[in-house]
Phi, psi and omega in degrees: 000133179283159183301331185270345185292333178288349184273357182292157177303128188268149172229162180308130190264137176284350180287339180265156178233141176286143181230162177292159179309134183239150177293347181295326176230087185278167176261111182278149176304134178080008180280174181296336180292346179261001184262015181093173181102195185248135176255127176238134176232134180226128176262129183243136174255111182303148180283337178217181184308132182216140176222119179290118181287138175261010178260129181245162181289175182271003183279351177083005183282315180261147178226147174245122181233116179062034181081001180253130180275129179242142179205138175261131176232168176224131171261097191067242178260002185266121180281152175216127180261126184250144171227142180223133178221138176269116182277326178200182183301332183237021180220122178234128183257128177250132174234147180216141175237124180209174180289331182228152182297317183297326179290319177299317179294322175301315182298320178295317181296320178293325179286324176298318179298313182298322183278349177070023185292335181268001177288129177265104185257014182297320180295318178301314182298315183293326183284326191240006185292340175246019179296143185295330181268309187250359184307312181297319179293322178296316179293325181287328183219070184294343182263013181302135176230159171291153177284094187271164178240138180289339180239120180296333176295319175302316178300322179293314181298315183292327177296319176299319181295330186268004181297119167059024174226163180292152187300319182298320179292321178297318180296326177296320175297316181298318178298320179295321177298315181296313182295323185272317189245349183282186183244143185234140173274119182290342182274311184267341184080001178288151179238151176238154179291158180287149177284170184300319183299323180295312181292325181296335184270358185272150171283136178307331181296326178296312179297324177294331179290345175277002180095007168289146173294152179306322179294318179287329175298319178292319177301318181295316179297318181293319177296319179296323180293324177296318180287315183297326181283347184088358179292334172239120177251104183288349176267351180296134181298337175274080184298322185301324180299313177295322180298317181301318181291317179297326180295343177286345181277128178299130180102352176249112181242198185296320182300316180297315180294318180293325176292316174304314185296313185290315186266341183241347183232007176070021184270089181289352177273356183260121180250124175289079190295338180276000180296134182303328179297321178286322179298320177289317182298309181293323177302316179292321183287336183274352183202189181264352183274114181291348179263004183292149178234134175270163174272166178301320180295321179294322176298314181300317180293324182297320183266001179304323180297346182268000180300143006265034181239029187301320180296317179291319178298321179297321178297319177296321179295320178294315181295320180295331180275353183079015182295138178294337181295338178300329179294334180273327189258336184261137179293000000 
């Protein structure tokens, strides 16, 4: 499978099989599974080495309870509660509760996409396991994935929030957006990020009150309007068409688009070359000065030999170097 093929619009997959209820993902008292609706469970066997991360981001959207990952999603206005548990090295169980079966199956497919469980990384491993830069990191963690998002619009919003500020401050902004404008399940307490229509209807001043700069608040509202109107379809397989339209918005540059692509559209060929972590890393690797900085163009050229896996190779390089940015970008 090519790096971009996983980014296509997903449908319920015949590769997965439904299984009987398992103790791996139990139904807790008072959970959404007791509030009615349809329960769907699918056991997936990853195509290559896979390890379900128990580390979640600082935005408060995902939770890990008893080793089980929980996440609330929405198909339009219909909520779906997702649970994921790794039963063994080659078995991962997905559970979903929604009002309709097709919505539950949609939620599982979106979560499979976000977690990268269907990515076949065997070719990448064979090609780069002895690479002079990333070989040791690849051998140490052959199942490394990007920290993906089930909704590409969420990835776009979070990328705008993270522009040119430290991750902890960006995460604080993201939590304020979720708490004020997001959606909450009254049964599980889980929260979901707001849809494009919700953000498109907000005054930039409200978003600025969350600690976004006025310019980025306006950028976020304009981007949301493009998506909410359908002028930008982030699920369209022709990603570049949407990227070109988004780039017309002041405040959206290459780093934002590449971050959207890598974390929200499954594009492992996209490297956020303007990220400060890469600028520092490549600057150090190109010379003897530990304070050296590379340009965005130099970073892109440095990782060009890893195409079409530049984004994934960059994550291995950051993790292998011990960069703190790996905690933000790696699942």
